[in-house]
VOPAGU-2260 file (C-alpha; in pm, 1 decimal, decimal comma):
REM VOPAGU-2260
SITE   aa  ch    i         X         Y         Z
SITE  UNK   A    0   -4943,5    3400,0    -416,5
SITE  UNK   A    1   -5281,9    3347,5    -576,1
SITE  UNK   A    2   -5469,7    3567,1    -326,5
SITE  UNK   A    3   -5246,3    3866,1    -402,9
SITE  UNK   A    4   -5295,7    3816,4    -775,8
SITE  UNK   A    5   -5674,0    3804,1    -736,3
SITE  UNK   A    6   -5672,7    4114,6    -516,5
SITE  UNK   A    7   -5476,1    4302,4    -781,6
SITE  UNK   A    8   -5713,9    4179,2   -1052,2
SITE  UNK   A    9   -6020,6    4284,3    -851,3
SITE  UNK   A   10   -5870,5    4627,8    -788,1
SITE  UNK   A   11   -5842,7    4679,1   -1162,9
SITE  UNK   A   12   -6202,7    4583,5   -1234,8
SITE  UNK   A   13   -6453,5    4857,5   -1323,0
SITE  UNK   A   14   -6675,1    4931,4   -1023,8
SITE  UNK   A   15   -6425,6    4803,8    -764,6
SITE  UNK   A   16   -6461,7    4993,2    -434,9
SITE  UNK   A   17   -6239,4    4807,1    -188,3
SITE  UNK   A   18   -6130,2    4473,9     -47,3
SITE  UNK   A   19   -6036,7    4365,0     301,9
SITE  UNK   A   20   -5895,1    4035,6     421,6
SITE  UNK   A   21   -5911,1    3901,7     774,2
SITE  UNK   A   22   -5721,4    3596,9     896,7
SITE  UNK   A   23   -5756,9    3397,2    1215,8
SITE  UNK   A   24   -5475,1    3208,7    1386,0
SITE  UNK   A   25   -5654,9    2880,7    1305,6
SITE  UNK   A   26   -5598,6    2944,3     933,1
SITE  UNK   A   27   -5946,2    3066,7     845,2
SITE  UNK   A   28   -5947,4    3362,1     604,0
SITE  UNK   A   29   -6226,8    3597,5     509,5
SITE  UNK   A   30   -6203,1    3837,6     219,3
SITE  UNK   A   31   -6469,2    4099,9     158,4
SITE  UNK   A   32   -6468,1    4257,3    -188,1
SITE  UNK   A   33   -6704,6    4546,5    -256,3
SITE  UNK   A   34   -6821,2    4658,8    -598,9
SITE  UNK   A   35   -7046,6    4953,9    -680,4
SITE  UNK   A   36   -7322,9    4746,6    -839,2
SITE  UNK   A   37   -7437,4    4399,8    -943,7
SITE  UNK   A   38   -7305,6    4440,9   -1299,0
SITE  UNK   A   39   -6955,1    4510,8   -1165,6
SITE  UNK   A   40   -6976,6    4213,9    -930,2
SITE  UNK   A   41   -7097,5    3987,1   -1209,4
SITE  UNK   A   42   -6806,9    4092,8   -1431,1
SITE  UNK   A   43   -6569,7    3999,7   -1146,5
SITE  UNK   A   44   -6745,6    3670,8   -1080,6
SITE  UNK   A   45   -6723,7    3572,9   -1447,4
SITE  UNK   A   46   -6371,2    3699,8   -1522,5
SITE  UNK   A   47   -6173,7    3408,0   -1673,8
SITE  UNK   A   48   -5871,4    3454,0   -1443,7
SITE  UNK   A   49   -6099,0    3462,8   -1138,9
SITE  UNK   A   50   -6276,5    3146,1   -1255,8
SITE  UNK   A   51   -5939,3    2976,3   -1302,0
SITE  UNK   A   52   -5828,5    3082,7    -953,2
SITE  UNK   A   53   -6148,0    2937,4    -807,7
SITE  UNK   A   54   -6077,4    2608,5    -981,1
SITE  UNK   A   55   -5720,3    2602,8    -847,2
SITE  UNK   A   56   -5854,4    2678,0    -500,5
SITE  UNK   A   57   -6096,1    2384,7    -514,7
SITE  UNK   A   58   -5833,3    2146,7    -651,5
SITE  UNK   A   59   -5529,8    2243,0    -442,9
SITE  UNK   A   60   -5594,0    2489,2    -161,9
SITE  UNK   A   61   -5927,6    2457,7      12,9
SITE  UNK   A   62   -6106,8    2175,0     183,0
SITE  UNK   A   63   -6415,1    2397,1     197,8
SITE  UNK   A   64   -6527,7    2752,6     133,7
SITE  UNK   A   65   -6844,4    2958,6     121,4
SITE  UNK   A   66   -6944,9    3270,7     -66,2
SITE  UNK   A   67   -7204,5    3525,7      37,0
SITE  UNK   A   68   -7322,8    3802,8    -191,8
SITE  UNK   A   69   -7536,1    4082,2     -55,3
SITE  UNK   A   70   -7674,6    4421,8    -134,7
SITE  UNK   A   71   -7641,3    4691,4     127,4
SITE  UNK   A   72   -7967,6    4868,0     204,9
SITE  UNK   A   73   -7810,3    5114,3     447,9
SITE  UNK   A   74   -7464,6    5236,1     531,5
SITE  UNK   A   75   -7341,0    5458,3     813,0
SITE  UNK   A   76   -6993,8    5557,9     923,5
SITE  UNK   A   77   -6825,5    5769,8    1186,7
SITE  UNK   A   78   -6480,6    5925,8    1185,8
SITE  UNK   A   79   -6338,8    6117,9    1480,0
SITE  UNK   A   80   -6183,6    6443,2    1365,7
SITE  UNK   A   81   -5828,2    6463,5    1487,1
């Protein structure tokens, strides 16, 4: 599966932090990939295998897609101690 291959590729990229995929019963999928900085993200965006996967997606898999890239200005988390 192409998505699994791209996840594995992203995980091996310098600066990779994490990725999460969410799927709805209507077939919509959202994948969030986080890198430590813009340079790491740009390397991912321009990786030849990633570019090829995007092309395959446009030609064979998706009728539409959108990409959002953002920079976090604040982060907060909570974890209940067990």
